[in-house]
C-alpha positions in Angstrom: -124.9 163.8 98.9 -121.7 163.7 102.1 -120.2 166.2 100.1 -122.5 168.2 99.7 -123.4 168.5 103.4 -119.9 169.6 104.1 -120.0 172.0 101.5 -123.2 173.3 103.3 -121.5 173.2 107.0 -118.6 175.3 105.5 -119.4 177.6 102.7 -120.3 181.5 103.2 -124.1 181.6 104.2 -124.1 184.7 101.7 -123.3 182.3 98.5 -125.5 179.7 97.8 -124.4 176.4 96.3 -125.3 173.8 93.3 -125.4 170.2 93.4 -126.2 167.4 91.9 -127.3 165.3 94.9 -130.4 163.7 95.0 -130.5 163.2 98.6 -133.0 165.6 100.3 -130.9 165.4 103.5 -128.4 167.1 101.8 -130.0 170.2 100.7 -131.5 173.4 102.4 -129.2 176.4 103.9 -127.9 177.6 100.6 -127.4 174.4 99.4 -129.7 173.4 96.2 -129.9 170.6 93.8 -130.4 170.3 90.2 -131.2 166.7 90.2 -134.8 165.6 90.7 -135.1 163.9 94.1 -137.1 160.7 93.9 -139.9 161.8 96.9 -141.2 164.1 93.7 -141.0 161.1 91.1 -143.3 158.9 94.0 -145.9 162.0 94.2 -146.1 162.0 90.5 -146.8 157.7 90.4 -149.2 157.8 93.4 -151.1 160.6 91.3 -150.8 158.5 88.1 -152.1 155.5 89.5 -155.2 157.3 90.9 -155.5 159.0 87.5 -155.8 155.3 86.2 -158.7 154.1 88.2 -156.7 152.9 91.0 -158.4 152.3 94.1 -155.9 151.1 96.8 -152.5 150.1 97.0 -149.5 148.7 99.1 -146.4 150.2 99.8 -143.0 147.9 99.6 -140.0 149.2 100.5 -136.6 148.5 102.1 -136.1 148.7 105.4 -133.1 151.5 104.7 -133.4 155.6 105.5 -134.3 156.0 102.0 -136.6 153.2 102.1 -138.5 154.5 105.1 -138.5 158.2 103.4 -140.2 156.8 100.1 -142.9 155.4 102.2 -143.6 158.1 104.0 -143.7 160.3 100.8 -146.0 157.6 98.9 -148.3 157.5 102.4 -148.2 161.9 102.0 -149.4 161.3 98.3 -152.2 158.8 99.2 -153.5 161.3 101.6 -152.9 164.4 99.1 -154.7 162.2 96.1 -157.2 160.2 98.3 -156.3 156.6 97.6 -156.4 154.2 100.8 -153.5 152.2 101.6 -153.4 148.7 101.8 -150.4 148.3 104.1 -147.1 149.3 104.1 -144.6 146.9 104.5 -140.6 147.2 105.4 -138.4 144.4 103.5 -134.3 143.7 104.3 -133.0 144.3 100.8 -131.0 141.3 98.9 -133.5 139.1 101.1 -136.6 137.8 98.9 -137.9 135.5 101.3 -138.1 139.2 103.0 -140.8 140.0 100.2 -142.6 136.9 99.8 -143.1 136.3 103.9 -145.0 140.6 103.2 -146.8 139.5 100.2 -148.3 136.7 102.5 -149.2 138.3 105.3 -150.7 140.6 103.0 -152.6 138.2 101.1 -153.8 137.0 104.3 -154.9 140.1 105.5 -156.9 140.6 102.2 -158.5 137.2 102.4 -160.0 138.4 105.9 -161.0 141.9 105.5 -162.8 141.5 101.4 
């Protein structure tokens, strides 16, 4: 991604470039990608969940830039496909306790609201 951003900033505007990056922040201004963007996969997964009858879901994503991008995409897809979110939780990567805490918070919320 870093090389694609450097290329985008240095190449002549009249010459497009094809990159293999999957970093959405590196494409644009004449830089295109041959990779599948992870956000496309997230939207497809939400669409498939809806067609499988899922009525709501939670998003658990790492507390990082990419986690927030992916969670935002899932949230947008939930709106597009009219499926309610039960929550969005960001966990600390490589910290299983962080995931357990968010699970317990969600479980307690579910008990109180159902």
